C-alpha positions as CSV (number, residue, x, y, z in Angstrom):
1,M,0.0,0.0,0.0
2,L,2.8,2.4,0.9
3,R,4.8,3.3,-2.1
4,N,8.6,2.9,-1.8
5,V,9.9,6.4,-1.5
6,R,13.5,5.4,-0.6
7,H,15.7,6.4,-3.5
8,K,19.4,6.7,-4.2
9,S,20.9,10.1,-3.3
10,D,24.4,11.4,-2.8
11,N,24.7,10.0,0.7
12,G,23.6,6.4,0.1
13,F,20.0,5.4,0.7
14,K,18.5,8.2,2.8
15,T,15.0,9.3,2.2
16,S,14.5,13.0,1.5
17,F,12.8,15.0,4.3
18,P,9.6,15.8,2.5
19,D,9.2,12.1,1.5
20,L,9.8,11.1,5.1
21,V,7.2,13.6,6.4
22,A,4.7,12.4,3.8
23,M,5.3,8.7,4.7
24,T,5.0,9.5,8.5
25,Y,1.8,11.4,7.9
26,F,0.4,8.6,5.7
27,D,1.2,6.0,8.4
28,V,-0.4,8.0,11.2
29,H,-3.4,8.8,9.1
30,Q,-3.9,5.1,8.1
31,S,-3.6,4.0,11.8
32,I,-6.1,6.7,12.9
33,V,-8.5,5.7,10.2
34,S,-8.2,2.0,11.0
35,I,-8.7,2.7,14.8
36,T,-11.8,4.8,14.1
37,N,-13.2,2.2,11.8
38,R,-12.7,-0.5,14.4
39,Q,-14.4,1.7,17.0
40,A,-17.3,2.4,14.7
41,N,-17.7,-1.3,13.9
42,W,-17.6,-2.2,17.6
43,R,-20.2,0.4,18.4
44,R,-22.5,-0.8,15.6
45,W,-22.0,-4.4,16.8
46,Q,-22.8,-3.4,20.3
47,V,-26.0,-1.6,19.3
48,L,-27.0,-4.5,17.2
49,L,-26.4,-6.9,20.1
50,H,-28.3,-4.8,22.6
51,S,-31.3,-4.4,20.3
52,N,-31.4,-8.1,19.5
53,M,-31.0,-9.0,23.2
54,S,-33.9,-6.7,24.2
55,K,-36.0,-8.2,21.5
56,V,-35.2,-11.7,22.7
57,Y,-35.9,-10.7,26.3
58,T,-39.2,-9.1,25.5
59,S,-40.3,-12.1,23.4
60,V,-39.3,-14.5,26.2
61,R,-41.2,-12.5,28.7
62,S,-44.3,-12.4,26.6
63,L,-44.0,-16.2,26.2
64,N,-43.6,-16.6,29.9
65,K,-46.7,-14.5,30.5
66,R,-48.8,-16.7,28.1
67,Q,-47.9,-20.0,29.6
68,P,-45.7,-21.3,32.4
69,V,-42.5,-22.9,31.1
70,L,-42.0,-26.4,32.5
71,I,-38.3,-27.5,32.7
């Protein structure tokens, strides 16, 4: 995903400063984006789980009200 910005210069294989800044910014940006995506997915999953659990809970309660459950 990251392009290889390391290129030959006078002093060997140093990256130029602007390329280094761009790479660092890109890395930081990518990590922030992945973290926020993970948090958003987790929140969505939590909401889904909670809504489904409340549905199951209410349906079980209504079933229990209709007839006693014999175990």
